[in-house]
C-alpha positions in Angstrom: 0.0 0.0 0.0 1.5 3.4 -1.1 2.4 5.9 1.7 0.2 8.9 2.2 1.2 12.5 2.7 -0.6 12.4 6.1 1.7 9.4 7.1 4.8 11.3 5.8 3.8 14.3 8.0 3.4 12.0 11.1 6.9 10.5 10.4 8.3 14.0 10.1 6.8 15.0 13.4 8.3 11.9 15.0 11.7 12.7 13.6 11.5 16.2 14.8 10.7 15.1 18.3 13.5 12.5 18.2 16.1 14.8 16.8 15.2 17.5 19.3 15.5 15.0 22.1 18.9 13.8 20.9 20.2 17.3 20.7 19.0 18.0 24.2 20.6 14.9 25.6 23.9 15.9 23.9 23.9 19.5 25.1 25.9 18.7 28.2 28.5 16.8 26.4 29.2 19.2 23.5 31.5 22.1 24.2 32.6 24.1 21.2 35.3 26.0 23.3 38.8 24.7 24.1 39.7 21.5 25.9 40.7 21.4 29.5 44.2 21.1 30.9 45.8 17.8 31.6 49.2 16.4 32.7 49.3 13.9 29.9 49.3 14.5 26.2 47.3 11.3 25.5 44.5 12.5 27.8 44.4 15.8 25.9 44.4 14.0 22.6 41.5 11.7 23.6 39.6 14.7 24.9 40.1 16.7 21.7 39.0 13.7 19.6 35.8 13.2 21.7 35.0 16.9 21.6 35.4 17.1 17.8 33.3 13.9 17.4 30.6 15.3 19.7 30.6 18.7 18.0 30.4 17.1 14.6 27.5 14.9 15.6 25.6 17.8 17.2 26.0 19.9 14.0 24.7 17.0 11.8 21.7 16.6 14.2 21.0 20.3 13.9 21.1 20.2 10.2 18.8 17.2 10.1 16.4 18.9 12.5 16.4 22.0 10.2 15.7 19.8 7.2 12.7 18.2 9.0 11.4 21.6 10.2 11.7 22.9 6.7 9.7 20.0 5.3 7.0 20.5 8.0 6.8 24.1 7.1 6.2 23.1 3.5 3.1 21.2 4.6 1.8 24.4 6.1 2.3 26.5 2.9 1.2 23.7 0.5 4.6 23.1 -1.1 5.5 19.8 0.4 6.6 17.2 -2.1 7.4 19.7 -4.8 11.0 19.8 -6.0 12.8 23.0 -5.1 14.9 23.0 -8.2 12.5 22.1 -11.0 9.0 22.4 -9.5 7.9 18.8 -10.4 6.3 16.5 -7.9 8.8 14.4 -5.9 8.1 10.6 -6.1 6.3 9.1 -3.1 8.8 6.4 -3.0 11.6 9.0 -2.6 9.6 10.8 0.1 8.9 7.5 1.9 12.7 6.9 2.0 13.6 10.5 2.9 10.5 12.5 4.1 12.6 15.7 4.3 13.7 15.4 0.6 13.9 18.8 -1.1 14.4 17.7 -4.7 13.3 15.0 -7.1 15.8 12.3 -7.9 16.9 13.8 -11.2 17.7 17.2 -9.7 19.4 15.7 -6.7 21.5 13.5 -8.9 22.4 16.5 -11.0 23.4 18.4 -7.9 25.5 15.7 -6.5 27.2 15.1 -9.9 28.3 18.7 -10.0 30.1 18.6 -6.6 
């Protein structure tokens, strides 16, 4: 049975809630300022690695949350499921796989091919 736009909206709302919760849970661990002081270089190296990993993960979660919020706002203005590049309707199979998709497969492929 094909997915419906209502089901996609529900999925986006679940993703929004989950991403926000993950960001909140990470808030205490992520510091974008410098690392602390230690007596041993290996300790500092480990701390720097963990800090960089946590900051990178938090940034990716924020980008994903922004994508989901953008998709939800498109439901409100009636443009959800319309390719931002060419204006055609994005295939339901693509939206089912990636509910926050902004472009149809052709435009996304073209975009990734020019990188």
